[in-house]
Kinemage of the C-alpha trace (Angstrom):
@kinemage 1
@onewidth
@group {chain A} dominant
@subgroup {mainchain}
@vectorlist {calphas} color= white
{ca unk a 1} P -112.148 73.758 209.355
{ca unk a 2} L -114.915 74.360 211.879
{ca unk a 3} L -113.608 74.045 215.497
{ca unk a 4} L -114.790 74.196 219.021
{ca unk a 5} L -112.358 75.675 221.485
{ca unk a 6} L -112.201 74.141 224.977
{ca unk a 7} L -110.478 76.372 227.597
{ca unk a 8} L -108.797 73.760 229.787
{ca unk a 9} L -107.719 74.611 233.402
{ca unk a 10} L -104.371 72.771 233.050
{ca unk a 11} L -102.430 69.917 231.597
{ca unk a 12} L -104.659 67.147 232.931
{ca unk a 13} L -107.821 68.613 231.347
{ca unk a 14} L -106.005 69.258 228.053
{ca unk a 15} L -104.640 65.717 227.960
{ca unk a 16} L -108.238 64.286 228.833
{ca unk a 17} L -109.668 66.256 225.940
{ca unk a 18} L -107.113 64.974 223.515
{ca unk a 19} L -106.693 61.331 224.657
{ca unk a 20} L -110.195 60.508 226.021
{ca unk a 21} L -112.848 62.805 224.565
{ca unk a 22} L -111.099 63.205 221.236
{ca unk a 23} L -110.953 59.491 220.618
{ca unk a 24} L -114.685 59.140 221.120
{ca unk a 25} L -115.354 62.247 219.085
{ca unk a 26} L -113.677 60.718 216.047
{ca unk a 27} L -115.316 57.338 216.576
{ca unk a 28} L -118.744 58.986 216.393
{ca unk a 29} L -117.801 60.598 213.088
{ca unk a 30} L -117.502 64.121 214.465
{ca unk a 31} L -113.905 64.615 213.331
{ca unk a 32} L -115.008 67.166 210.746
{ca unk a 33} L -115.323 69.585 213.652
{ca unk a 34} L -112.042 70.005 215.534
{ca unk a 35} L -111.687 70.112 219.251
{ca unk a 36} L -109.022 72.585 220.117
{ca unk a 37} L -107.807 72.621 223.663
{ca unk a 38} L -106.259 75.798 225.097
{ca unk a 39} L -104.299 75.243 228.245
{ca unk a 40} L -104.835 78.119 230.677
{ca unk a 41} L -102.111 76.982 233.009
{ca unk a 42} L -104.441 77.663 235.940
{ca unk a 43} L -104.879 81.303 234.846
{ca unk a 44} L -108.710 81.298 235.009
{ca unk a 45} L -108.680 85.186 234.942
{ca unk a 46} L -107.779 84.886 231.183
{ca unk a 47} L -111.034 83.122 230.212
{ca unk a 48} L -112.799 86.271 229.142
{ca unk a 49} L -109.832 87.361 227.017
{ca unk a 50} L -109.638 84.006 225.242
{ca unk a 51} L -113.318 83.746 224.749
{ca unk a 52} L -113.508 87.188 223.064
{ca unk a 53} L -110.539 86.295 220.891
{ca unk a 54} L -111.782 82.943 219.605
{ca unk a 55} L -115.371 83.909 219.170
{ca unk a 56} L -114.143 86.531 216.825
{ca unk a 57} L -112.968 83.827 214.497
{ca unk a 58} L -115.520 82.769 211.903
{ca unk a 59} L -114.567 79.066 212.044
{ca unk a 60} L -115.099 78.796 215.753
{ca unk a 61} L -118.510 77.348 216.556
{ca unk a 62} L -118.332 77.776 220.316
{ca unk a 63} L -115.967 78.194 223.308
{ca unk a 64} L -116.332 75.764 226.244
{ca unk a 65} L -114.629 75.697 229.692
{ca unk a 66} L -113.276 72.593 231.349
{ca unk a 67} L -112.053 73.211 234.890
{ca unk a 68} L -112.352 71.586 238.279
{ca unk a 69} L -115.012 72.567 240.750
{ca unk a 70} L -112.640 71.664 243.587
{ca unk a 71} L -109.937 74.183 244.000
{ca unk a 72} L -111.874 76.990 242.256
{ca unk a 73} L -110.922 79.942 244.398
{ca unk a 74} L -112.579 82.724 242.463
{ca unk a 75} L -115.892 82.075 244.147
{ca unk a 76} L -116.706 81.372 247.734
{ca unk a 77} L -119.001 78.612 248.932
{ca unk a 78} L -120.811 78.190 252.256
{ca unk a 79} L -120.232 75.058 254.262
{ca unk a 80} L -123.843 73.950 253.804
{ca unk a 81} L -124.112 74.951 250.130
{ca unk a 82} L -125.412 72.091 247.915
{ca unk a 83} L -123.623 70.807 244.790
{ca unk a 84} L -125.931 72.508 242.352
{ca unk a 85} L -125.594 75.798 244.063
{ca unk a 86} L -121.789 75.586 243.923
{ca unk a 87} L -121.833 74.589 240.242
{ca unk a 88} L -124.247 77.396 239.315
{ca unk a 89} L -122.148 79.904 241.199
{ca unk a 90} L -119.018 78.905 239.282
{ca unk a 91} L -120.906 78.977 236.015
{ca unk a 92} L -122.121 82.405 236.683
{ca unk a 93} L -118.551 83.531 237.417
{ca unk a 94} L -117.396 82.067 234.180
{ca unk a 95} L -120.194 83.728 232.203
{ca unk a 96} L -119.343 87.055 233.787
{ca unk a 97} L -115.766 86.719 232.523
{ca unk a 98} L -117.046 86.212 229.010
{ca unk a 99} L -119.971 88.745 229.160
{ca unk a 100} L -118.395 90.920 226.438
{ca unk a 101} L -118.490 87.966 223.894
{ca unk a 102} L -121.358 86.336 222.189
{ca unk a 103} L -122.970 84.555 225.128
{ca unk a 104} L -124.900 82.162 223.039
{ca unk a 105} L -121.739 80.486 221.851
{ca unk a 106} L -119.975 80.407 225.311
{ca unk a 107} L -120.633 77.188 227.186
{ca unk a 108} L -119.526 77.126 230.917
{ca unk a 109} L -118.750 73.602 232.167
{ca unk a 110} L -116.962 72.247 235.228
{ca unk a 111} L -115.630 68.862 236.208
{ca unk a 112} L -117.251 67.586 239.398
{ca unk a 113} L -115.372 67.661 241.565
{ca unk a 114} L -112.202 67.048 239.584
{ca unk a 115} L -111.470 65.571 236.188
{ca unk a 116} L -109.971 62.534 237.950
{ca unk a 117} L -113.475 61.449 238.818
{ca unk a 118} L -113.724 60.167 235.217
{ca unk a 119} L -110.837 57.783 235.893
{ca unk a 120} L -112.585 56.383 239.061
{ca unk a 121} L -115.859 56.109 237.287
{ca unk a 122} L -114.395 54.035 234.419
{ca unk a 123} L -112.347 51.897 236.904
{ca unk a 124} L -111.267 48.987 234.720
{ca unk a 125} L -108.217 50.824 233.233
{ca unk a 126} L -107.117 51.969 236.622
{ca unk a 127} L -107.485 48.452 238.002
{ca unk a 128} L -105.304 47.086 235.144
{ca unk a 129} L -102.743 49.780 235.658
{ca unk a 130} L -102.392 49.071 239.333
{ca unk a 131} L -102.965 45.243 239.013
{ca unk a 132} L -105.601 45.539 241.667
{ca unk a 133} L -109.123 44.443 242.178
{ca unk a 134} L -110.948 47.724 241.901
{ca unk a 135} L -114.563 48.316 240.731
{ca unk a 136} L -115.880 51.314 238.746
{ca unk a 137} L -117.189 54.004 241.014
{ca unk a 138} L -120.643 55.043 239.755
{ca unk a 139} L -120.673 57.743 242.418
{ca unk a 140} L -117.319 59.237 241.572
{ca unk a 141} L -118.741 62.720 240.728
{ca unk a 142} L -120.340 63.016 244.102
{ca unk a 143} L -117.085 62.750 246.153
{ca unk a 144} L -116.676 66.074 247.955
{ca unk a 145} L -113.951 68.631 248.549
{ca unk a 146} L -112.686 66.817 251.650
{ca unk a 147} L -111.937 63.643 249.664
{ca unk a 148} L -111.656 64.726 246.017
{ca unk a 149} L -110.843 62.203 243.277
{ca unk a 150} L -107.126 63.120 242.898
{ca unk a 151} L -106.572 62.342 246.522
{ca unk a 152} L -108.357 59.040 246.283
{ca unk a 153} L -106.196 58.139 243.239
{ca unk a 154} L -103.111 59.198 245.184
{ca unk a 155} L -104.184 56.852 248.017
{ca unk a 156} L -104.831 54.043 245.696
{ca unk a 157} L -101.352 54.409 243.934
{ca unk a 158} L -99.671 54.433 247.262
{ca unk a 159} L -101.406 51.291 248.415
{ca unk a 160} L -101.020 49.256 245.148
{ca unk a 161} L -97.982 50.870 243.452
{ca unk a 162} L -95.906 52.112 246.420
{ca unk a 163} L -95.754 55.634 244.956
{ca unk a 164} L -97.870 58.735 244.487
{ca unk a 165} L -100.275 59.360 241.508
{ca unk a 166} L -98.595 61.459 238.854
{ca unk a 167} L -101.322 63.615 237.346
{ca unk a 168} L -99.682 64.129 233.940
{ca unk a 169} L -97.794 60.898 233.391
{ca unk a 170} L -100.367 58.501 234.969
{ca unk a 171} L -103.413 60.483 233.891
{ca unk a 172} L -102.343 60.698 230.204
{ca unk a 173} L -101.755 56.878 230.097
{ca unk a 174} L -105.164 56.157 231.806
{ca unk a 175} L -107.138 58.595 229.611
{ca unk a 176} L -105.586 57.094 226.440
{ca unk a 177} L -107.027 53.670 227.276
{ca unk a 178} L -110.260 54.299 229.130
{ca unk a 179} L -113.600 53.227 227.852
{ca unk a 180} L -116.084 55.972 227.259
{ca unk a 181} L -119.380 54.436 228.082
{ca unk a 182} L -118.953 53.852 231.901
{ca unk a 183} L -117.990 57.473 232.355
{ca unk a 184} L -120.809 58.809 230.084
{ca unk a 185} L -123.446 56.602 231.818
{ca unk a 186} L -122.450 57.286 235.439
{ca unk a 187} L -121.164 60.890 235.419
{ca unk a 188} L -124.034 63.369 234.952
{ca unk a 189} L -121.904 66.516 234.513
{ca unk a 190} L -119.580 64.793 232.102
{ca unk a 191} L -122.478 63.650 230.104
{ca unk a 192} L -123.931 67.193 229.957
{ca unk a 193} L -120.520 68.447 228.824
{ca unk a 194} L -120.132 65.948 226.086
{ca unk a 195} L -123.734 66.263 224.824
{ca unk a 196} L -123.260 70.027 224.737
{ca unk a 197} L -120.202 69.641 222.647
{ca unk a 198} L -122.202 67.587 220.162
{ca unk a 199} L -124.952 70.082 220.089
{ca unk a 200} L -122.509 72.829 219.288
{ca unk a 201} L -120.864 70.737 216.547
{ca unk a 202} L -124.208 70.130 214.876
{ca unk a 203} L -125.201 73.780 214.963
């Protein structure tokens, strides 16, 4: 079976790939191409090793990355650096890790600024989970390092549920129920990631 490997920064990214993206993938009739998430456990230095390994397998169509822009410590940004400059700098670092592999089949993508932005962008599932009057945040991807999406979710859970946001438990339940279209329409970098997945699947 043909597969696309997605190198996920950690548990949350892997769950989102399985629960959220995978559900849409199958609904669009793309299930003949598997999406295989590989959990890096935060060890981004292993990206090159995994890329070379998987691109050496004939059934692998492409290798993607899925990691947060926020908290990416392998590159340094200036205080006044714009978002595109930061993203391009991280993508260059990722491509450098995989430079010994077939570069045409390696696709460097990041979540801007964290994967939790997708939860805030969809909004309705979060509102139902917290039994709160919350609106989808069409600007969720633009939230910066000082107030990243996971921190905003934590604040909302403390306000409406009296406890902290649990990335794995709460994230998994939210991603399993979220609607795809609001995220796809409002999150440019998610849209680029998903469209690139489809391009790779279709050869």
